[in-house]
N, CA, C and O of each residue as an XYZ file, in Angstrom:
272
protein
N     126.060     94.949     86.548
C     127.136     94.144     87.118
C     128.351     95.043     87.268
O     128.725     95.762     86.341
N     128.958     94.995     88.437
C     130.194     95.722     88.723
C     131.319     94.706     88.793
O     131.267     93.779     89.601
N     132.338     94.869     87.955
C     133.497     93.970     87.943
C     134.714     94.734     88.436
O     135.021     95.814     87.931
N     135.404     94.178     89.420
C     136.624     94.778     89.956
C     137.711     93.716     89.882
O     137.563     92.629     90.440
N     138.810     94.032     89.189
C     139.894     93.067     88.993
C     141.216     93.669     89.442
O     141.462     94.855     89.226
N     142.067     92.863     90.062
C     143.427     93.255     90.426
C     144.377     92.467     89.533
O     144.501     91.251     89.675
N     145.039     93.151     88.623
C     145.953     92.488     87.698
C     147.360     92.354     88.268
O     148.228     91.757     87.631
N     147.596     92.896     89.447
C     148.893     92.773     90.114
C     148.977     91.438     90.847
O     147.956     90.872     91.238
N     150.179     90.945     91.030
C     150.339     89.723     91.828
C     150.339     90.029     93.322
O     150.356     89.116     94.147
N     150.319     91.306     93.665
C     150.324     91.733     95.059
C     148.933     92.200     95.490
O     148.152     92.685     94.672
N     148.636     92.052     96.761
C     147.371     92.576     97.300
C     147.336     94.094     97.110
O     148.365     94.762     97.213
N     146.157     94.627     96.835
C     145.999     96.061     96.583
C     144.741     96.588     97.260
O     143.676     95.981     97.148
N     144.857     97.727     97.969
C     143.646     98.404     98.441
C     143.113     99.285     97.311
O     143.887     99.785     96.496
N     141.817     99.471     97.261
C     141.237    100.345     96.237
C     140.038    101.094     96.809
O     139.347    100.599     97.700
N     139.805    102.286     96.286
C     138.652    103.102     96.651
C     137.863    103.375     95.380
O     138.420    103.846     94.388
N     136.579    103.083     95.405
C     135.718    103.272     94.238
C     134.674    104.341     94.529
O     134.054    104.332     95.592
N     134.480    105.257     93.593
C     133.414    106.250     93.732
C     132.120    105.620     93.220
O     131.847    105.615     92.020
N     131.343    105.097     94.139
C     130.065    104.463     93.802
C     128.891    105.267     94.351
O     127.793    104.735     94.519
N     129.127    106.555     94.630
C     128.095    107.387     95.260
C     126.805    107.456     94.436
O     125.738    107.728     94.986
N     126.892    107.217     93.141
C     125.681    107.197     92.309
C     124.766    106.026     92.676
O     123.592    106.009     92.305
N     125.309    105.048     93.406
C     124.550    103.862     93.818
C     124.303    103.858     95.324
O     124.126    102.797     95.924
N     124.290    105.032     95.929
C     124.091    105.198     97.374
C     122.881    104.394     97.856
O     121.789    104.497     97.297
N     123.095    103.590     98.904
C     122.018    102.802     99.495
C     121.904    101.388     98.952
O     121.206    100.560     99.538
N     122.568    101.099     97.856
C     122.522     99.733     97.311
C     123.569     98.861     97.989
O     124.537     99.360     98.563
N     123.362     97.560     97.916
C     124.298     96.580     98.466
C     124.941     95.792     97.333
O     124.231     95.236     96.495
N     126.284     95.732     97.287
C     126.927     94.825     96.342
C     126.735     93.383     96.820
O     126.991     93.078     97.985
N     126.293     92.509     95.938
C     126.164     91.084     96.236
C     127.098     90.353     95.284
O     126.951     90.445     94.065
N     128.061     89.626     95.847
C     129.066     88.923     95.062
C     128.383     87.806     94.276
O     127.634     87.014     94.849
N     128.634     87.739     92.978
C     127.879     86.836     92.107
C     128.225     85.363     92.279
O     127.353     84.514     92.093
N     129.452     85.033     92.622
C     129.841     83.623     92.718
C     129.323     82.986     94.006
O     128.751     81.897     93.969
N     129.519     83.654     95.144
C     129.112     83.078     96.422
C     127.828     83.632     96.993
O     127.293     83.086     97.957
N     127.318     84.721     96.409
C     126.086     85.326     96.899
C     126.243     86.099     98.193
O     125.253     86.375     98.872
N     127.477     86.455     98.549
C     127.729     87.177     99.799
C     127.341     88.642     99.626
O     127.745     89.298     98.666
N     126.551     89.141    100.574
C     126.117     90.540    100.556
C     127.156     91.384    101.277
O     127.485     91.113    102.433
N     127.674     92.402    100.606
C     128.664     93.310    101.170
C     127.951     94.513    101.795
O     126.763     94.717    101.546
N     128.662     95.318    102.606
C     128.038     96.491    103.232
C     127.482     97.471    102.194
O     127.939     97.522    101.053
N     126.493     98.238    102.621
C     125.830     99.196    101.735
C     126.798    100.258    101.230
O     127.751    100.635    101.912
N     126.532    100.723    100.029
C     127.286    101.815     99.423
C     126.752    103.117     99.996
O     125.546    103.268    100.196
N     127.650    104.054    100.259
C     127.260    105.362    100.778
C     127.823    106.477     99.916
O     128.148    106.270     98.747
N     127.936    107.650    100.499
C     128.458    108.805     99.772
C     129.980    108.820     99.724
O     130.561    109.433     98.829
N     130.632    108.154    100.672
C     132.094    108.110    100.709
C     132.613    107.056     99.738
O     131.857    106.179     99.320
N     133.906    107.129     99.370
C     134.466    106.090     98.497
C     134.284    104.698     99.108
O     134.415    104.523    100.320
N     133.982    103.720     98.266
C     133.784    102.337     98.709
C     135.139    101.656     98.743
O     135.841    101.630     97.732
N     135.521    101.103     99.890
C     136.841    100.513    100.083
C     136.802     99.006     99.879
O     135.939     98.317    100.422
N     137.743     98.503     99.093
C     137.914     97.068     98.897
C     139.397     96.746     98.984
O     140.233     97.539     98.551
N     139.723     95.601     99.534
C     141.086     95.086     99.494
C     141.066     93.872     98.582
O     140.314     92.921     98.796
N     141.904     93.926     97.567
C     141.928     92.879     96.551
C     143.145     91.987     96.747
O     144.260     92.483     96.909
N     142.938     90.672     96.734
C     144.053     89.724     96.769
C     144.808     89.809     95.443
O     144.265     90.277     94.442
N     146.057     89.356     95.442
C     146.822     89.310     94.204
C     146.066     88.521     93.146
O     145.622     87.402     93.402
N     145.918     89.097     91.962
C     145.164     88.514     90.848
C     143.709     88.220     91.225
O     143.054     87.391     90.594
N     143.215     88.897     92.246
C     141.844     88.674     92.712
C     140.828     89.467     91.905
O     141.175     90.381     91.156
N     139.580     89.099     92.073
C     138.504     89.804     91.383
C     137.214     89.648     92.171
O     137.048     88.715     92.956
N     136.314     90.583     91.939
C     134.945     90.511     92.443
C     134.018     90.854     91.291
O     134.299     91.761     90.507
N     132.927     90.137     91.190
C     131.825     90.483     90.298
C     130.612     90.682     91.202
O     130.198     89.775     91.924
N     130.059     91.878     91.143
C     128.953     92.238     92.022
C     127.680     92.534     91.234
O     127.718     93.047     90.115
N     126.567     92.196     91.849
C     125.243     92.672     91.442
C     124.902     93.726     92.485
O     125.066     93.481     93.680
N     124.427     94.897     92.055
C     124.092     95.970     92.991
C     122.597     95.926     93.262
O     121.788     96.287     92.407
N     122.237     95.476     94.468
C     120.823     95.316     94.814
C     120.316     96.531     95.574
O     121.055     97.174     96.319
N     119.056     96.826     95.371
C     118.430     97.944     96.071
C     117.906     97.487     97.421
O     117.564     96.319     97.604
N     117.846     98.407     98.352
C     117.253     98.135     99.654
C     115.763     97.900     99.432
O     115.147     98.580     98.611
N     115.180     96.955    100.146
C     113.779     96.552     99.933
C     112.816     97.736     99.939
O     111.870     97.753     99.151
N     113.029     98.723    100.801
C     112.105     99.854    100.890
C     112.184    100.756     99.663
O     111.274    101.551     99.426
N     113.263    100.644     98.873
C     113.409    101.492     97.701
C     112.920    100.793     96.433
O     112.682    101.454     95.422
N     112.769     99.482     96.471
C     112.358     98.742     95.280
C     110.944     99.158     94.894
O     110.050     99.217     95.738
N     110.757     99.439     93.634
C     109.451     99.834     93.136
C     109.175    101.323     93.245
O     108.193    101.815     92.691
N     110.028    102.037     93.949
C     109.851    103.476     94.083
C     110.470    104.172     92.875
O     111.610    103.882     92.510
N     109.752    105.060     92.272
C     110.251    105.777     91.097
C     110.773    107.137     91.510
O     110.253    107.780     92.422
N     111.813    107.554     90.813
C     112.411    108.868     91.102
C     111.910    109.876     90.110
O     112.289    111.046     90.174
């Protein structure tokens, strides 16, 4: 689970280094909304004042079951 919280009362842009999860999709836990895939570049999010996201990082179907 990836938790991102904005403790400011103002909207904030943020960049997260999620390159270790390249190819996975964040799925928001409350609404089940699938966000764009994570890549090698910083992952960009805009957070509302006092906003938060809780994500489950899902693998692309073709990668599931594949061992590294």
